C-alpha positions in Angstrom: -39.8 -10.5 29.5 -39.1 -7.3 29.0 -41.9 -5.0 29.9 -44.0 -3.5 26.7 -44.0 -0.1 28.6 -39.9 0.1 28.1 -40.2 -2.1 24.7 -41.9 0.8 23.4 -39.7 3.8 24.9 -37.2 3.9 22.4 -37.5 7.6 22.0 -35.8 8.8 25.1 -36.3 11.8 26.6 -33.0 14.1 27.8 -33.2 13.4 31.1 -33.1 9.7 30.2 -30.1 10.0 28.1 -28.7 12.0 30.9 -29.2 9.1 33.4 -28.0 6.6 30.9 -24.6 8.5 30.5 -24.2 9.1 34.4 -25.0 5.1 34.4 -22.3 4.0 32.0 -19.9 6.3 33.4 -20.4 4.8 37.1 -20.0 1.1 35.1 -16.8 2.3 33.2 -15.1 3.9 36.6 -16.1 0.4 38.3 -14.8 -1.9 35.2 -11.3 0.3 35.0 -10.7 0.3 38.8 -8.5 -2.8 38.2 -7.4 -4.9 35.4 -6.6 -7.7 38.1 -10.4 -7.9 39.4 -11.8 -8.2 35.9 -9.5 -10.9 35.1 -11.0 -12.9 38.0 -7.9 -12.7 39.9 -6.8 -12.8 43.7 -5.3 -9.7 45.0 -1.7 -10.1 45.3 -1.5 -10.4 49.1 -4.2 -12.9 48.8 -2.2 -14.7 46.1 0.9 -15.1 48.3 -1.1 -16.3 51.2 -3.0 -19.1 49.2 0.4 -20.4 47.6 2.3 -20.4 51.3 -0.3 -22.1 53.6 -0.9 -25.5 53.7 -3.7 -27.7 55.7 -7.1 -26.7 56.7 -8.0 -22.8 56.9 -11.8 -22.6 56.6 -12.3 -19.1 58.0 -9.4 -17.8 55.9 -11.0 -19.4 52.9 -14.7 -18.0 53.2 -13.2 -14.5 53.8 -11.5 -14.9 50.5 -14.5 -15.9 48.6 -16.8 -13.4 50.0 -14.2 -10.8 49.2 -13.7 -12.1 45.5 -17.5 -11.7 45.1 -18.3 -8.7 46.5 -15.2 -7.0 44.5 -16.2 -9.0 41.0 -17.8 -6.6 39.0 -18.8 -9.2 36.5 -20.4 -11.3 38.9 -21.9 -8.2 39.9 -22.8 -7.1 36.3 -24.4 -10.2 35.5 -26.6 -10.5 38.7 -27.9 -7.2 38.1 -28.9 -8.1 34.6 -30.4 -11.3 36.2 -32.7 -9.6 38.8 -33.4 -6.3 36.8 -37.0 -7.1 36.0 -37.4 -10.0 38.8 -39.9 -8.5 41.6 -41.0 -11.9 43.6 -38.2 -13.4 45.8 -39.4 -16.4 44.7 -38.2 -15.8 41.2 -35.1 -14.0 42.3 -34.2 -17.1 44.4 -34.6 -19.4 41.6 -32.5 -17.7 39.2 -29.8 -16.7 42.1 -29.9 -20.6 43.1 -29.6 -21.6 39.0 -26.1 -19.4 38.8 -25.1 -20.7 42.3 -25.3 -24.1 41.3 -23.3 -23.7 38.0 -20.8 -21.0 39.5 -20.2 -23.7 42.5 -20.0 -26.6 40.5 -17.2 -25.6 37.7 -15.5 -23.9 40.6 -15.3 -26.6 42.9 -14.6 -29.4 40.0 -12.1 -27.3 37.9 -9.7 -26.8 40.9 -10.1 -30.5 42.1 -9.8 -32.2 38.9 -7.0 -29.4 37.5 -9.2 -28.4 34.5 -8.0 -25.0 33.5 -9.1 -22.8 30.3 -7.4 -19.7 29.3 -8.3 -17.1 31.7 -8.7 -14.2 28.9 -11.0 -16.4 27.1 -13.0 -17.3 29.6 -13.5 -14.0 30.9 -14.3 -12.8 27.5 -17.2 -15.6 27.5 -18.2 -14.0 31.1 -18.5 -10.5 29.5 -20.4 -12.1 26.9 -22.9 -13.1 29.5 -23.4 -9.6 31.0 -24.2 -8.5 27.1 -26.7 -11.8 26.7 -28.5 -10.8 29.7 -28.8 -6.7 28.6 -30.3 -7.9 25.3 -32.5 -10.1 27.1 -33.6 -7.5 29.2 -34.9 -5.2 26.3 -36.2 -7.6 24.5 -33.8 -8.1 21.3 -33.9 -11.7 20.8 -37.8 -11.5 20.4 -37.4 -8.6 17.9 -34.6 -9.8 16.0 -35.5 -13.8 16.0 -39.0 -14.0 17.2 -38.3 -16.1 20.1 -37.2 -15.8 23.7 -34.3 -18.1 25.0 -34.9 -20.2 28.3 -33.6 -17.9 30.7 -33.4 -20.5 33.3 -31.2 -22.5 31.3 -28.9 -19.8 30.2 -28.3 -18.1 34.1 -27.3 -21.9 35.0 -24.9 -22.3 31.4 -23.5 -18.7 32.3 -22.8 -19.8 35.9 -21.0 -22.7 34.7 -18.6 -20.5 32.9 -18.4 -18.1 35.9 -16.8 -20.9 38.1 -14.2 -21.8 35.5 -13.4 -18.0 35.4 -12.2 -18.3 39.2 -11.3 -22.2 39.1 -8.9 -21.3 36.2 -7.2 -18.4 38.2 -6.8 -20.6 41.6 -5.1 -23.5 39.5 -2.6 -21.2 38.3 -1.8 -19.8 42.2 -0.9 -23.8 42.9 -2.7 -24.1 46.2 -1.7 -26.7 48.0 -3.2 -30.5 48.2 -3.1 -30.4 51.7 -6.9 -29.6 53.0 -7.9 -29.0 49.3 -11.4 -30.1 49.6 -12.3 -28.6 53.0 -10.6 -25.1 51.7 -12.3 -25.0 48.4 -15.7 -26.0 50.1 -15.1 -23.0 52.7 -14.3 -20.7 49.6 -17.4 -21.8 47.8 -19.5 -21.1 51.0 -17.6 -17.6 51.0 -18.7 -17.0 47.8 -22.1 -17.5 48.6 -22.0 -15.2 51.4 -20.6 -12.5 49.2 -23.2 -13.2 46.5 -26.0 -12.7 49.0 -24.3 -9.1 50.2 -24.0 -8.4 46.7 -27.3 -9.4 45.9 -28.9 -7.6 49.2 -27.5 -4.1 47.9 -28.3 -4.4 44.5 -32.0 -5.4 45.7 -31.9 -2.3 48.1 -31.1 0.2 45.3 -33.4 -1.2 42.8 -36.0 -1.2 45.0 -35.8 2.5 45.5 -35.4 2.9 41.7 -38.3 0.9 41.2 -40.6 3.4 43.2 -39.7 6.2 41.0 -41.7 7.6 38.2 -38.7 7.3 36.0 -38.1 3.7 36.2 -39.5 2.2 33.3 -38.3 5.3 30.9 -34.7 4.7 32.1 -34.7 0.9 32.1 -33.9 0.4 28.6 -30.8 3.0 28.6 -29.8 1.4 31.9 -29.6 -1.7 30.0 -27.7 -0.7 27.0 -25.2 1.0 29.3 -24.9 -2.4 31.1 -24.7 -4.1 27.4 -21.7 -1.6 26.5 -19.8 -2.7 29.7 -20.2 -6.2 28.9 -18.4 -5.5 25.4 -15.9 -3.4 27.3 -15.0 -6.8 29.3 -15.0 -8.6 26.3 -12.9 -6.1 24.2 -10.4 -6.2 27.5 -10.5 -9.8 27.7 -9.4 -10.2 24.2 -6.8 -7.5 24.0 -5.2 -9.3 26.8 -5.3 -12.7 25.1 -3.8 -11.5 21.5 -1.0 -9.1 23.5 -0.1 -12.0 26.2 
């Protein structure tokens, strides 16, 4: 639920707009840093490694999974939106667990059963997940439609899409069936480790920000900036889909 104090702060002072512009600029720099990252791709060196190895390599796949999560800006943006107004650790744990369950399920099953989805389309949906959460945070659905979507269900569903984003890329790299299951499990463990690392960094930054007097004033514009970043992701991926 978006706080009523923020919902009423539609007339933003110049300083808030400057903070929002700085926040949006940072997001645009991150999103523009690497087209490969935005498309859930694995770095070229890692891609070659995945294609060439055979057998069980647990530590290597754990590292690759953690690396994917901490450099996956779409994941981090969605996590930021999910925990933006969550203050209690038990609530954070519930939502992050739902996201992890969804992400892990489709990643593992998608690769194991060779279920692939066009990577541009699935990543466009992932961009929409960022837009959805930003709109949820600013109370848009209540103002526009008079109802509040179930945020737990939405987090789980979008977690499923995030998992398909990764599984689609792994399938393209023709990972060896020799040691597939343990390697995928190790990769998933790495993803969860990376998620905890990313979440810890987000919570530290949010903890400092929430203690400032300007948090509620700037929260609205921060979520608008996050929504714009999500639309950028969608536009980037749809452009790639129609051009490719």
